[in-house]
C-alpha positions as CSV (number, residue, x, y, z in Angstrom):
1,M,-7.9,-11.8,-97.4
2,N,-6.1,-9.7,-100.0
3,H,-4.4,-6.3,-99.6
4,I,-7.4,-4.3,-100.7
5,E,-9.8,-6.0,-98.4
6,K,-7.5,-5.5,-95.5
7,S,-7.4,-1.8,-96.1
8,R,-11.3,-1.5,-95.8
9,L,-12.2,-0.6,-92.3
10,S,-15.4,1.0,-91.0
11,K,-15.0,4.6,-89.8
12,T,-16.5,3.6,-86.4
13,R,-14.0,0.8,-85.8
14,F,-11.1,2.8,-87.1
15,G,-12.1,5.7,-84.9
16,I,-12.3,3.5,-81.8
17,L,-8.9,2.0,-82.5
18,L,-7.4,5.4,-83.2
19,I,-8.7,6.9,-79.9
20,L,-7.4,3.9,-77.9
21,G,-4.0,4.0,-79.6
22,G,-3.8,7.8,-79.3
23,C,-4.6,7.6,-75.6
24,T,-1.8,5.1,-74.9
25,T,0.6,7.2,-77.0
26,L,-0.3,10.4,-75.1
27,L,0.0,8.6,-71.8
28,Q,3.7,8.2,-72.4
29,F,4.2,12.0,-73.0
30,F,2.0,12.7,-69.9
31,A,4.3,10.5,-67.8
32,I,7.4,12.2,-69.0
33,D,6.3,15.9,-68.7
34,R,2.6,15.9,-67.7
35,W,0.4,18.3,-69.7
36,R,3.4,19.9,-71.4
37,G,4.2,16.5,-72.8
38,I,0.7,16.1,-74.2
39,L,0.9,19.6,-75.7
40,V,4.1,18.7,-77.5
41,A,2.5,15.5,-78.9
42,I,-0.6,17.5,-80.1
43,I,1.6,20.2,-81.8
44,A,3.4,17.3,-83.6
45,L,0.1,16.0,-84.8
46,I,-0.9,19.4,-86.2
47,F,2.5,19.6,-87.9
48,V,2.0,16.2,-89.6
49,I,-1.5,17.2,-90.7
50,G,0.0,20.3,-92.2
51,L,2.5,18.2,-94.1
52,E,-0.3,16.1,-95.5
53,R,-2.2,19.1,-96.7
54,A,0.9,20.4,-98.4
55,E,1.3,16.9,-100.0
56,I,4.8,16.5,-98.4
57,I,4.1,13.1,-96.9
58,D,3.8,11.5,-100.3
59,K,7.2,13.0,-101.2
60,I,8.7,11.6,-98.0
61,W,7.2,8.2,-98.8
62,R,8.7,8.3,-102.4
63,I,12.1,9.4,-101.1
64,I,12.2,6.4,-98.7
65,G,11.1,4.2,-101.6
66,R,14.1,5.4,-103.7
67,I,16.6,4.8,-100.9
68,V,15.5,1.3,-100.1
69,F,16.1,0.0,-103.7
70,R,19.8,0.0,-102.6
71,K,19.7,-2.3,-99.6
72,Q,23.3,-1.7,-98.6
73,L,22.7,2.0,-98.5
74,S,19.7,1.5,-96.2
75,I,21.8,-0.5,-93.8
76,V,24.6,2.2,-93.8
77,I,22.1,5.0,-93.3
78,V,20.6,3.2,-90.3
79,F,24.0,2.6,-88.8
80,L,25.1,6.2,-89.1
81,V,21.8,7.6,-87.7
82,A,22.1,5.3,-84.7
83,L,25.8,6.1,-84.2
84,I,25.4,9.9,-84.5
85,T,22.3,9.9,-82.3
86,S,24.2,7.9,-79.6
87,M,27.1,10.3,-79.8
88,I,24.9,13.4,-79.5
89,Y,23.1,11.9,-76.6
90,S,26.4,11.2,-74.8
91,W,27.7,14.7,-75.6
92,H,24.5,16.1,-73.9
93,L,25.2,14.1,-70.7
94,P,28.4,12.0,-70.7
95,P,27.5,8.5,-69.5
96,M,28.7,7.4,-66.1
97,A,28.6,3.9,-64.6
98,N,26.2,3.8,-61.7
99,I,25.5,0.1,-60.8
100,A,27.5,-3.0,-60.0
101,D,26.8,-4.7,-63.4
102,E,28.3,-1.7,-65.3
103,F,31.4,-1.7,-63.2
104,A,31.8,-5.4,-63.7
105,Y,31.7,-5.0,-67.5
106,L,34.2,-2.1,-67.2
107,H,36.5,-4.3,-65.1
108,G,36.3,-7.0,-67.9
109,A,37.1,-4.4,-70.6
110,D,40.2,-3.1,-68.7
111,T,41.3,-6.6,-68.1
112,F,41.2,-7.4,-71.8
113,L,43.0,-4.1,-72.6
114,S,45.8,-5.2,-70.3
115,G,46.4,-8.3,-72.5
116,R,45.0,-10.7,-70.0
117,L,41.9,-12.9,-69.9
118,T,41.7,-12.6,-66.1
119,N,43.7,-11.2,-63.2
120,P,45.5,-13.1,-60.4
121,A,43.8,-13.0,-57.0
122,H,45.1,-10.1,-54.9
123,P,46.7,-11.0,-51.5
124,M,44.3,-8.5,-49.8
125,W,41.3,-9.5,-51.9
126,K,38.9,-9.6,-48.9
127,H,39.2,-5.8,-48.7
128,F,38.4,-5.3,-52.3
129,E,35.4,-7.6,-52.9
130,S,33.2,-6.0,-55.5
131,L,29.6,-6.9,-56.5
132,M,29.5,-9.0,-59.8
133,V,33.2,-9.5,-59.8
134,I,34.9,-12.8,-58.8
135,S,37.9,-12.3,-56.4
136,I,39.1,-15.9,-56.3
137,P,40.4,-18.2,-57.8
138,T,41.1,-15.3,-60.1
139,T,39.7,-11.8,-60.3
140,S,37.3,-11.3,-63.2
141,S,33.9,-10.1,-64.2
142,K,31.3,-12.7,-63.7
143,Y,29.6,-11.9,-67.0
144,P,30.2,-13.3,-70.5
145,P,32.9,-11.4,-72.3
146,A,31.1,-10.0,-75.4
147,Q,30.0,-6.7,-73.8
148,S,33.4,-6.1,-72.3
149,L,35.2,-6.9,-75.6
150,F,33.2,-4.2,-77.4
151,M,33.9,-1.7,-74.7
152,A,37.6,-2.6,-74.8
153,A,37.6,-2.1,-78.5
154,G,36.0,1.3,-78.1
155,K,38.6,2.5,-75.6
156,L,41.4,1.1,-77.8
157,L,40.1,3.1,-80.8
158,T,39.0,6.3,-79.1
159,G,40.1,6.3,-75.5
160,Q,36.5,5.9,-74.2
161,H,34.7,2.8,-73.2
162,I,31.4,4.2,-74.2
163,A,32.5,4.3,-77.9
164,G,32.3,0.6,-77.9
165,V,28.7,0.8,-76.7
166,W,27.8,3.3,-79.4
167,I,29.3,1.0,-82.1
168,S,27.5,-2.0,-80.7
169,Y,24.1,-0.2,-80.7
170,A,24.7,1.1,-84.2
171,L,25.6,-2.4,-85.4
172,A,22.5,-3.7,-83.7
173,C,20.3,-1.3,-85.6
174,A,22.1,-2.0,-88.9
175,S,21.8,-5.8,-88.3
176,L,18.1,-5.3,-87.6
177,C,17.6,-3.6,-90.9
178,W,19.5,-6.5,-92.6
179,M,17.3,-9.0,-90.8
180,L,14.1,-7.2,-91.7
181,Q,15.1,-7.1,-95.4
182,A,14.6,-10.9,-95.4
183,W,11.3,-10.8,-93.5
184,T,9.5,-7.9,-95.0
185,T,9.7,-5.3,-97.8
186,P,12.8,-3.1,-98.2
187,R,10.8,0.0,-97.4
188,W,9.6,-1.4,-94.1
189,A,13.0,-2.9,-93.3
190,F,14.5,0.6,-93.6
191,I,11.7,2.1,-91.5
192,G,12.1,-0.6,-88.8
193,G,15.9,0.1,-88.7
194,L,15.3,3.9,-88.3
195,F,12.8,3.3,-85.6
196,A,15.4,1.4,-83.6
197,A,18.0,4.0,-84.3
198,V,16.0,6.8,-82.6
199,H,14.0,4.6,-80.3
200,P,13.5,6.9,-77.2
201,F,13.7,4.1,-74.6
202,M,16.4,1.9,-76.2
203,Q,18.5,5.0,-76.9
204,G,17.4,7.2,-74.0
205,G,16.7,4.7,-71.3
206,L,13.3,5.8,-70.1
207,Y,11.8,2.8,-68.3
208,F,8.2,2.8,-67.1
209,Q,7.9,1.1,-63.7
210,T,4.4,-0.1,-62.8
211,G,4.1,2.1,-59.7
212,Q,5.4,5.1,-61.6
213,V,2.8,4.8,-64.3
214,R,0.1,4.4,-61.7
215,N,1.2,7.6,-60.0
216,A,1.4,9.4,-63.3
217,I,-2.2,8.4,-64.1
218,L,-3.8,8.8,-60.7
219,N,-1.8,11.6,-59.1
220,G,-0.3,13.4,-62.1
221,I,3.2,12.8,-60.9
222,P,5.7,13.0,-63.8
223,L,8.5,10.5,-64.2
224,N,11.2,13.0,-63.3
225,V,13.8,10.3,-62.3
226,Q,14.8,8.6,-65.5
227,Q,16.4,5.2,-65.1
228,Y,18.8,5.8,-67.9
229,I,20.9,2.8,-66.9
230,W,18.4,0.9,-69.0
231,S,19.6,2.7,-72.1
232,W,21.3,0.4,-74.6
233,S,23.6,3.1,-75.9
234,Q,24.2,5.3,-72.9
235,S,25.1,2.7,-70.2
236,Y,27.5,-0.2,-69.9
237,W,24.9,-2.8,-69.0
238,G,24.4,-4.2,-72.5
239,G,21.5,-5.3,-74.6
240,A,22.6,-4.2,-78.1
241,I,25.1,-7.1,-78.5
242,A,22.5,-9.8,-77.7
243,M,20.2,-8.0,-80.2
244,I,22.9,-8.4,-82.8
245,G,23.1,-12.1,-82.2
246,G,19.3,-12.5,-82.6
247,C,19.3,-10.4,-85.8
248,L,22.1,-12.5,-87.4
249,L,20.4,-15.8,-86.4
250,Y,16.9,-14.9,-87.6
251,G,18.1,-12.8,-90.5
252,T,19.8,-16.0,-91.9
253,L,16.7,-18.3,-91.8
254,P,14.6,-16.8,-94.6
255,R,17.7,-16.4,-96.8
256,M,18.4,-20.1,-96.5
257,R,15.3,-21.0,-98.5
258,R,17.0,-19.6,-101.6
259,G,19.9,-21.9,-101.0
260,A,22.3,-22.0,-98.1
261,D,26.0,-21.5,-98.5
262,I,29.1,-20.7,-96.4
263,F,28.0,-17.1,-95.9
264,H,24.8,-18.3,-94.3
265,A,26.7,-20.7,-92.1
266,M,29.0,-17.9,-91.0
267,T,26.2,-15.5,-90.1
268,M,24.2,-18.1,-88.2
269,A,27.2,-19.4,-86.3
270,T,28.3,-15.8,-85.5
271,G,24.8,-15.0,-84.2
272,L,24.8,-18.2,-82.0
273,L,28.2,-17.4,-80.6
274,I,27.3,-13.8,-79.8
275,L,24.2,-15.0,-78.0
276,A,26.2,-17.5,-76.0
277,N,28.7,-14.8,-75.0
278,S,26.1,-12.1,-74.1
279,R,22.9,-13.7,-72.9
280,P,23.5,-17.4,-72.7
281,F,20.2,-18.5,-71.2
282,E,17.9,-16.3,-73.2
283,G,20.0,-17.0,-76.3
284,L,19.5,-20.7,-75.9
285,I,15.7,-20.3,-75.6
286,I,15.4,-18.1,-78.6
287,S,17.6,-20.5,-80.6
288,I,15.1,-23.3,-80.2
289,P,12.6,-22.1,-82.8
290,A,15.4,-21.3,-85.2
291,S,17.0,-24.8,-84.7
292,I,13.6,-26.4,-85.5
293,M,13.3,-24.4,-88.7
294,V,16.9,-25.4,-89.7
295,L,16.1,-29.1,-89.1
296,V,12.9,-28.8,-91.2
297,W,14.9,-27.2,-94.0
298,I,17.6,-30.0,-93.8
299,V,14.9,-32.7,-94.0
300,K,13.4,-30.9,-97.0
301,M,16.8,-30.7,-98.7
302,S,17.3,-34.4,-98.0
303,G,14.0,-35.2,-99.6
304,Q,15.0,-33.3,-102.7
305,G,18.3,-35.2,-103.0
306,E,20.4,-32.2,-102.0
307,L,21.6,-33.4,-98.6
308,K,25.2,-33.9,-99.7
309,S,25.4,-30.3,-101.0
310,C,23.7,-29.1,-97.8
311,I,26.3,-30.8,-95.6
312,Y,29.4,-29.4,-97.5
313,R,28.0,-25.9,-98.1
314,F,26.2,-25.3,-94.8
315,I,26.3,-27.9,-92.0
316,L,30.1,-28.5,-92.1
317,P,31.1,-24.8,-92.1
318,L,28.5,-24.1,-89.4
319,S,29.7,-26.9,-87.2
320,T,33.4,-26.0,-87.7
321,I,32.8,-22.3,-86.6
322,L,30.7,-23.4,-83.6
323,L,33.4,-25.9,-82.6
324,L,36.1,-23.3,-82.7
325,G,34.0,-20.7,-80.9
326,S,33.2,-23.3,-78.2
327,G,36.9,-24.0,-77.8
328,L,37.6,-20.4,-77.2
329,M,34.8,-20.1,-74.7
330,A,36.1,-23.2,-72.8
331,S,39.6,-21.7,-72.7
332,Y,38.2,-18.5,-71.2
333,N,36.3,-20.5,-68.6
334,H,39.4,-22.4,-67.7
335,A,41.5,-19.2,-67.3
336,V,38.9,-17.7,-65.0
337,T,37.5,-20.6,-63.0
338,G,40.1,-23.4,-63.6
339,S,37.4,-25.5,-65.3
340,L,36.6,-25.8,-69.0
341,F,32.9,-26.2,-68.4
342,R,32.4,-23.9,-65.4
343,M,31.4,-20.4,-66.4
344,P,32.4,-17.3,-64.3
345,Y,28.7,-16.7,-63.7
346,Q,28.4,-20.1,-62.1
347,E,31.5,-19.6,-59.9
348,Y,30.2,-16.2,-58.7
349,A,26.8,-17.7,-57.9
350,A,28.4,-20.5,-55.9
351,Q,30.3,-17.9,-53.8
352,Y,27.7,-15.2,-53.3
353,D,24.1,-16.0,-54.5
354,S,22.0,-17.0,-51.5
355,A,18.9,-17.2,-53.7
356,P,18.8,-19.1,-57.0
357,M,18.0,-17.5,-60.4
358,F,14.9,-19.5,-61.1
359,V,11.8,-20.0,-58.8
360,F,11.9,-23.8,-59.2
361,Q,15.5,-24.0,-57.9
362,K,16.3,-24.6,-54.2
363,P,18.6,-22.2,-52.4
364,Q,22.2,-23.4,-51.7
365,R,23.9,-23.7,-48.3
366,P,24.1,-20.6,-46.0
367,I,26.8,-18.3,-47.1
368,Q,29.1,-16.4,-44.7
369,Y,29.6,-12.9,-46.1
370,R,32.6,-10.9,-45.1
371,H,30.9,-7.5,-45.6
372,E,27.5,-6.3,-44.3
373,D,26.7,-4.8,-47.7
374,F,26.9,-8.2,-49.4
375,R,24.9,-9.9,-46.6
376,S,22.2,-7.2,-46.7
377,L,21.8,-7.3,-50.5
378,Y,21.8,-11.1,-50.9
379,M,19.9,-12.1,-47.8
380,N,17.5,-9.2,-47.3
381,E,16.8,-8.2,-50.9
382,H,17.5,-11.1,-53.2
383,Y,16.4,-13.9,-50.9
384,T,13.3,-12.0,-49.9
385,M,12.4,-11.5,-53.5
386,Y,13.0,-15.2,-54.2
387,E,11.0,-16.4,-51.1
388,S,8.0,-14.1,-52.0
389,Q,7.6,-16.0,-55.3
390,L,7.7,-19.5,-54.0
391,R,4.0,-19.5,-53.5
392,F,1.8,-19.1,-56.6
393,M,0.0,-15.9,-55.5
394,G,3.4,-14.3,-54.7
395,W,4.7,-15.3,-58.1
396,L,1.5,-14.1,-59.8
397,R,1.8,-10.6,-58.2
398,K,5.2,-10.1,-59.8
399,R,4.1,-11.0,-63.3
400,P,2.6,-7.7,-64.4
401,N,6.0,-6.0,-63.8
402,S,7.9,-8.9,-65.4
403,I,5.7,-9.1,-68.5
404,I,4.4,-5.6,-69.1
405,S,7.4,-3.5,-68.2
406,P,9.9,-5.1,-70.7
407,L,7.2,-5.0,-73.4
408,V,6.4,-1.4,-72.8
409,F,10.1,-0.7,-73.2
410,F,10.1,-2.1,-76.7
411,I,6.6,-1.3,-78.0
412,G,5.6,1.8,-76.0
413,P,6.5,4.3,-78.7
414,F,4.4,2.3,-81.2
415,S,1.4,1.6,-79.0
416,L,-0.9,3.2,-81.5
417,A,0.0,0.7,-84.2
418,M,-0.2,-2.3,-81.8
419,F,-4.0,-2.3,-82.1
420,W,-3.5,-3.7,-85.6
421,L,-1.8,-6.8,-84.2
422,P,-4.8,-9.1,-85.1
423,A,-4.5,-8.1,-88.7
424,A,-0.7,-8.3,-88.8
425,I,-0.6,-11.8,-87.2
426,R,-2.5,-13.3,-90.1
427,R,0.7,-13.3,-92.0
428,K,2.8,-16.5,-91.4
429,P,6.2,-14.7,-90.8
430,V,4.5,-12.5,-88.2
431,R,3.0,-15.5,-86.5
432,L,6.3,-17.2,-86.4
433,A,8.1,-14.2,-84.9
434,F,5.3,-13.6,-82.4
435,L,5.3,-17.2,-81.2
436,S,9.1,-17.3,-81.0
437,G,9.2,-14.1,-78.9
438,L,6.3,-15.3,-76.8
439,L,8.3,-18.5,-76.0
440,L,11.2,-16.6,-74.5
441,I,8.9,-14.2,-72.5
442,T,6.9,-17.2,-71.2
443,I,9.9,-19.3,-70.1
444,H,11.5,-16.2,-68.6
445,Q,8.7,-15.9,-66.1
446,S,10.5,-18.7,-64.2
447,V,13.3,-16.1,-63.6
448,I,13.1,-14.2,-60.3
449,A,13.3,-10.8,-62.0
450,T,13.1,-9.6,-65.6
451,V,14.5,-6.4,-67.1
452,P,14.4,-5.3,-70.8
453,H,17.9,-6.2,-71.8
454,Y,17.3,-9.8,-70.7
455,I,14.9,-10.1,-73.6
456,A,17.4,-8.5,-76.1
457,P,17.9,-11.8,-78.1
458,A,14.2,-11.5,-79.1
459,A,14.3,-7.8,-79.7
460,C,14.5,-8.2,-83.5
461,L,11.4,-10.4,-83.4
462,I,9.4,-8.0,-81.2
463,I,10.3,-5.1,-83.5
464,F,9.4,-7.1,-86.6
465,V,5.9,-7.7,-85.1
466,V,5.6,-4.0,-84.3
467,N,6.8,-3.1,-87.8
468,S,4.2,-5.4,-89.3
469,C,1.5,-3.7,-87.2
470,M,2.7,-0.4,-88.6
471,R,2.5,-1.8,-92.1
472,E,-1.1,-2.8,-91.6
473,L,-1.9,0.6,-90.2
474,S,-0.3,2.3,-93.2
475,I,-2.7,0.9,-95.8
476,I,-5.8,2.3,-94.1
477,R,-7.5,5.0,-96.1
478,F,-10.8,6.7,-96.4
479,G,-11.6,8.1,-99.8
480,N,-8.6,10.0,-101.0
481,H,-7.2,10.4,-97.5
482,K,-4.3,8.1,-96.7
483,T,-5.1,8.2,-93.0
484,G,-3.0,5.2,-92.0
485,R,0.1,6.6,-93.7
486,I,-0.4,9.9,-91.8
487,C,-0.5,7.9,-88.5
488,V,2.7,6.2,-89.4
489,I,4.5,9.5,-90.3
490,Y,3.1,10.9,-87.0
491,L,4.7,8.0,-85.0
492,M,8.0,8.6,-86.9
493,T,7.8,12.3,-86.0
494,L,7.1,11.5,-82.3
495,L,10.1,9.2,-81.9
496,P,12.9,11.9,-82.0
497,I,10.6,14.3,-80.1
498,C,10.2,11.8,-77.3
499,L,13.9,11.0,-77.4
500,T,14.7,14.7,-76.9
501,M,12.3,15.0,-74.0
502,V,13.8,12.0,-72.3
503,A,17.3,13.5,-72.8
504,M,16.2,16.7,-71.1
505,K,15.0,14.7,-68.1
506,R,18.2,12.6,-67.6
507,D,20.5,13.2,-64.7
508,H,23.3,11.4,-62.9
509,F,22.8,9.4,-59.8
510,S,24.3,11.3,-56.9
511,S,26.4,8.7,-55.2
512,F,28.8,7.7,-57.9
513,Y,28.9,11.2,-59.3
514,I,30.3,12.4,-56.0
515,K,32.7,9.5,-55.9
516,S,34.0,10.3,-59.4
517,K,34.7,13.9,-58.3
518,I,36.7,12.5,-55.3
519,Q,38.5,10.1,-57.6
520,H,39.4,12.9,-60.0
521,Q,40.6,15.0,-57.0
522,L,42.9,12.3,-55.8
523,E,44.2,11.5,-59.3
524,T,45.4,15.1,-59.7
525,T,47.1,15.0,-56.3
526,D,50.7,13.9,-55.9
527,G,51.4,10.4,-54.6
528,Q,49.3,7.3,-54.4
529,H,46.2,7.0,-52.3
530,L,44.1,4.4,-50.3
531,V,40.5,5.3,-49.5
532,I,38.7,3.2,-46.9
533,V,34.9,3.2,-46.9
534,G,33.1,1.9,-43.8
535,S,29.6,0.5,-43.5
536,S,28.8,2.8,-40.6
537,N,29.5,5.9,-42.5
538,R,28.7,4.9,-46.1
539,P,27.4,7.9,-47.9
540,D,24.6,6.3,-49.9
541,K,23.2,2.9,-49.1
542,A,21.6,2.5,-52.5
543,N,24.9,2.8,-54.3
544,T,27.5,1.5,-51.7
545,F,29.0,-0.9,-54.2
546,A,29.8,2.0,-56.6
547,W,32.5,3.1,-54.1
548,I,34.4,-0.2,-53.8
549,Y,35.6,-0.8,-57.4
550,N,39.2,-0.7,-58.5
551,Q,41.3,-1.2,-61.7
552,P,42.3,-4.8,-62.5
553,D,45.9,-4.0,-61.5
554,I,45.2,-2.8,-58.0
555,D,48.8,-2.3,-56.9
556,R,49.6,0.0,-59.8
557,S,46.5,2.1,-59.4
558,K,46.9,5.6,-58.2
559,V,43.7,5.4,-56.2
560,V,42.6,2.2,-54.4
561,W,39.2,1.8,-52.7
562,A,38.8,-0.7,-49.8
563,Y,36.2,-1.8,-47.2
564,D,36.6,-0.8,-43.6
565,M,37.1,-4.2,-41.9
566,G,38.0,-3.0,-38.4
567,P,41.3,-1.8,-36.9
568,L,43.1,-5.1,-36.9
569,M,42.2,-6.0,-40.5
570,N,42.7,-2.4,-41.6
571,Q,46.2,-2.4,-40.2
572,E,47.1,-5.4,-42.3
573,L,46.0,-3.4,-45.4
574,L,47.9,-0.3,-44.2
575,D,51.1,-2.4,-43.8
576,Y,50.7,-3.7,-47.3
577,F,50.1,-0.2,-48.8
578,K,52.6,1.6,-46.4
579,D,53.7,4.1,-49.0
580,R,50.2,5.4,-49.8
581,K,48.3,8.4,-48.3
582,V,45.3,6.9,-46.4
583,W,41.9,8.5,-46.4
584,R,38.4,7.5,-45.3
585,I,34.9,8.6,-46.5
586,G,32.9,10.6,-44.0
587,T,29.8,12.7,-44.2
588,E,29.4,16.5,-43.8
589,N,26.1,18.2,-44.3
590,M,24.7,14.9,-45.5
591,L,27.2,14.7,-48.3
592,P,30.2,12.4,-48.7
593,V,33.6,14.0,-47.9
594,L,37.2,12.9,-47.9
595,I,38.8,12.8,-44.5
596,E,42.4,11.8,-43.5
597,Y,42.4,8.3,-42.0
598,R,43.7,7.9,-38.4
599,S,44.5,4.4,-37.0
600,E,42.7,3.6,-33.8
């Protein structure tokens, strides 16, 4: 079917698809701000129609066409738009770590900034156990180091960890544009990069929970509580770095057909190493289709008598870089866990995880937890979630949230265009990307829980499929009216509007916001301080772990946070920190307050 035939679509069919796509688009605005959200989306549509009548849309299309002739300029523009948008977003509401994973990444970043790969175990480590942080044999974040390294670089350059997150997200959008330039036309590569740069969910962090959407539809309840921890540019949880790895890997594949060289070996090896040091499991899965394509290409080169050239120009450099990178990873593992082949993640799982990661795994031996918070989390929440999915029906009930929620995160703003997926998937590159992304999503259903940044290695493939649907939509026209192009410009207009609306809804979680104020109060007070937080008087059960996090060098920290382990164990801690002012966290009018600690 040629280009002209594709653009022919009956008015009835197009109208049905347009109504369905428009309803799914408006639903998102309704979920954010109810009828005011829909009103804003309608006003944006009237504005775009006005642009079409003034013949401005054609001018915008031509301007984009002139920019994309210079591919490097397109990449730079996408990078700057993403970076500036991230900075403005943070200026509106400065990011603040709220969950254990973020604190673990911050711990890793500060460890690297101190010039160490890990920290020696503290003599009083039982008082300082932190979620997602290994306390013995050394003290370290359990996560792969890529995210922490970027955050360390950001603080080194600007004094702020979040700067590293901005840079990583801007690089992810720029690498997406570079990847798309090999998969589609320069114009649509540029548009795809811009879409990611102002993506309201990837940037802003709005995350539609199944129950929240149901309430929004049936009861008209707006999503006032925004889980902005899901943001890839405004939180410390990651996502962008794994996206960079996927973009480098899949951006190299089409370029190899024109002749692979050392540059292609470097980009592919870098992509693989980034995936291994950000999302190892998902990176491994998404690398399988790419590896098969590389093997097919090598066989083809061998049949053409170019195997020797292929080995020297591509395979040997690729293997060398991967070998060096693997050596560095093994050295990091040895420094943290004492074993070249035991990752920090595995060490942490052996010490704390009562439930396995995958539904087909068996739980390990019973674990004796030293703190009630750990026992409650791992035995009551994690193990219950694992146990509920052991039976097929229990596993099946969790699938809508595990499949639909991450997909809505990526494709929600482009839901109008997704109705053109059957037309887009007729193209071979789109089918390849679709099946590769589907492979990761399918295999990931064996994981107990799925959140959007787990799928980040396949983000470039998902966005390419969405971009291809937009391309198919753009060629629809009736008579002299370029209806499809108007729809595409409308979606481009909605993205920054939706991003702005999400920004206006964001707020800090109360627990750690209060802790940060107490931290600042103590840091501006003379002397050194020790703050004891007890399970019986913990101020916020949902964010207990946010209170027990310390700097890597605990003894030199001005403020140290510790668990209340009873009078005898506490006295041991008081004797160790005998020169510190000791406090405890109590409650007053249902709010956490700082109270002087008195030994019983």
